[in-house]
N, C-alpha and C positions, 0 to 999 in steps of 0.2 A: 280407408278402408279398401284392401285389397281384396277385388273381386272376379272371378273368373268371367269366361266367354259368355255364360247365360246369367248373367247379373240381375236382368230383366224380370227372370224368376223370382228374384229375391225382392221386387218392389211391390207385389200385389200382397193381398191379404188372404190366397188361396191355400186353404189348410194342407190342401196336398204336397204345398212346399215347406210346409211347417219347419220339418227337421233338416232340408239343406239350410233355410236361415240360422239355426242354430248352429249347424256345425263353420258356417261362414262367421258368424257373430263371436264363436269360444274361440274359432281362428285367430281373428281379427283382434278380440282382446286378450288372448294370451302373447301376442306378439307385443300390443301396445303397453301390457303390464311388465313386460319383459319374462314371463315365465314360461316362454317358448320362447327358444333363440330358432330367429329363420336363418341363421348364418350356417347353420349346421344344414338346412336343405339349401340351401344356396353355394356351399362349398367355400364360402368366405371367412368360417369361424378358424381358427388356429388349428392346424393338422387335420383339417378336414375333406382335403381335397384342393382342387384347383383354386388358385388364389384370382376368383376375378367375378363380377357382380352379375347375377342375372339380367338379361335382357328383360324389355317391358312386353313382349310376348311370352318369356319363360316363366315371368312372374304370375302373368295372366293365367298359363297352364297349370302350375301349384294351385292356384285358387280354385281355379276350375275341378282340381282332381279333390280337393276340400269339400267343394259345393257338391259332387256327384257323391260324395260318401254319404251324403245326408238323403239321396234319391233311393227310392226303393230298390233299383238295382243296385245302390253302393250297399243298401241295408244288406240285402241278401248276400251281396259279396263279403261283409265283416262277418254274419252270421257264419257263413259257410267256414273262412278262416278261424272263427273262434271255437266253432263245433270240433275242429280236426285238432284241436290241441290235446 
């Protein structure tokens, strides 16, 4: 599982973190099931940018952003973006 810097928040059953767990689970499921090509985020897909792999720290940063989207602040960000469409 690709997990972010605050992966400890995913380990407990606190309902406050339910959306974070859901975002991380869906993200990892999509990578595993090949319905989301992480290579486009990493720039390793053909014609998508530099041809190099993410470092371990960069991978954690990507996972942290995905997890953050499930937090109340991240959800507020998503709602703001969607309301401006």
